[in-house]
Every structure is written in C-alpha cells, then in structure tokens.
N, C-alpha and C positions, 0 to 999 in steps of 0.2 A: 577731794582728790588732790593728788600731788601735782604741783606745777614745777617745771624745770626751765631755768633760763640760763643759756650759755653766754659767755662773754670772753673777750680776749683775742679773737681772731684778727687777722690783718694780713698785710703784705710784708714779706721778709725775703731776703736773698738767701740763696742756697748756702748752707752751713751755719745759718743763724738759728735763733731760738725764739720760742713763743711759749707762753703759759696760758692755757684755757681754764676757765672756771665755770662751774655749773652749780647754781644755787638751787636747792630743792626744798620745797615747803608744801604744807597743806595737811599733813597728818602727824602731828607731834606725838612722840612716844612710839612710833612705828620704826622698824628696822628695814633698810633697803640695801640690797646689793646695787652697785652702780657700774655703768659701762659707758665706754666711748666708742662710737662708730663713725665712719666717714663714707661719703659718697662723692665720687668724681663724675664729671659729665659723661654720659653714655655708659656708665658702669653701675654695677649693683652695689648696694650698701655693704660695706665690709667691716668686720670687727677690728677694733684697734687695741683696746685695753679694758680690763674690768677689775673691780675690787669688791671683796665681800664686805658686809656691813660693818664688821669690826675692824677692817683694814688688815687682817692677819693673812689674807691670801690675795695674790695679784696675778693676773693673766695678761699676756701680751701676744699680739700677732707677731709672727716671725719677722715680718717686714719692719717692725719698729723696735724689736728687742735691743737693748743697749743704748737706744737713742731717746725713747719716751719713758716717762715715769708717771704712774697714776697714784694719787694720794687722796686722802679725804680728812676733813675736819668736821666730825659729827656735831660738835658744839656750835659750829657755824652753819651746819646743814649745807656743806659745800664740798664738791669733789673737784679735783684739779688734774690737769694733764700737762705736765712739763715736757716740751718737745724741744730736743737739741739736735744739732747736726741735720737740719731739715734739708730735704731734697725736693726737686720739682715734682716728683711723683707723689709727694705728700699733699699736693694741692687738692683740696676737696672742701665740701661742707661737712663740718664735724658736729655730730649730734651726741648729746648725753642721754642716758636712759636709766630708769630706776626699776628695779625688780623687788617687789614686796617679799620679805623673808617668809619662807614656808618650810615645813618640816622636810620636804624633799628638795634637795639642792638641784637647781636647774643648770643647764649648760649655758654659761654666761657669754660664750663666744659666738653666739648666733642671736639675731634680733628678736626672734619669735617669743621667747619667754618674758621679755620685758613688759612691764605694765604701763609705763609712762615714758614720754619722749619730749625733749625740748624741740625748739624750732630750728636749731642749727646756727652755726657761726662759720663764716667763710675764712679759710686759711689759704693763702696764695703764696707759693714759693717760686721766686724767679731764678732763672739760671744766669 
C-alpha cells in the first residue's frame, strides 16, 4: 500500500511563503491523483488543491487561488504545494492524499474518494 510523508511545514509571518512536499511510495507503476487538505483547530477538514496523475489538471479552493500552486514530479514520486502570500487564516495542519486512478474520475475536492493519507504537517502563519 502507498505511504505518504509530508514535510516543509513551519512558522512564517503573514505575507511569507512556504513550500510543502509529499513523497508517496509503495506501488510503483500505479497512477495517483493527489490532493492537499488542511484542518484548523475546531474546524472541519477542507480542500486546498488537487492535481491529476499526469499533472494536466489542477484544482484549487477559492480561498487559495492565485496564492497557492500545486505541482508534482512523478519521477520523484513527490507532490508539492507552493504557498505564497500566506495569511493567518491559512494556519492549519496540512495533509496530502492519494487517489488511485480509476476509469471513473472522482471529485477530488472532497476527502472521501482518497485512498491514502499522510500524517500531516503543521503550518502556522503569524500576524
């Protein structure tokens, strides 16, 4: 089965930038759509960004459009989340998730279709 390991979280001032990485491994030769979600204290887990296995399609939550960029390097089995112009409301635990490619395209903006999840990495944005 696939393992996901996030890294790159930390403390940053408002307006700053961070890049998160998620290395996925366990089933070579398989294709996965990848997503990023986040969860702040007392709130539900929310969608941040997603990318299809080939990288040809990307999806973003309205709250991060124009500020965050999702990308992937399949040769390195890694997905990235470049976060710019960070705001205090971006503070959360960020999780990466993998969805095994199937004939039917799922809705990647909700957590339910994803097959595998990482343990999360904390991002804190100070004001």
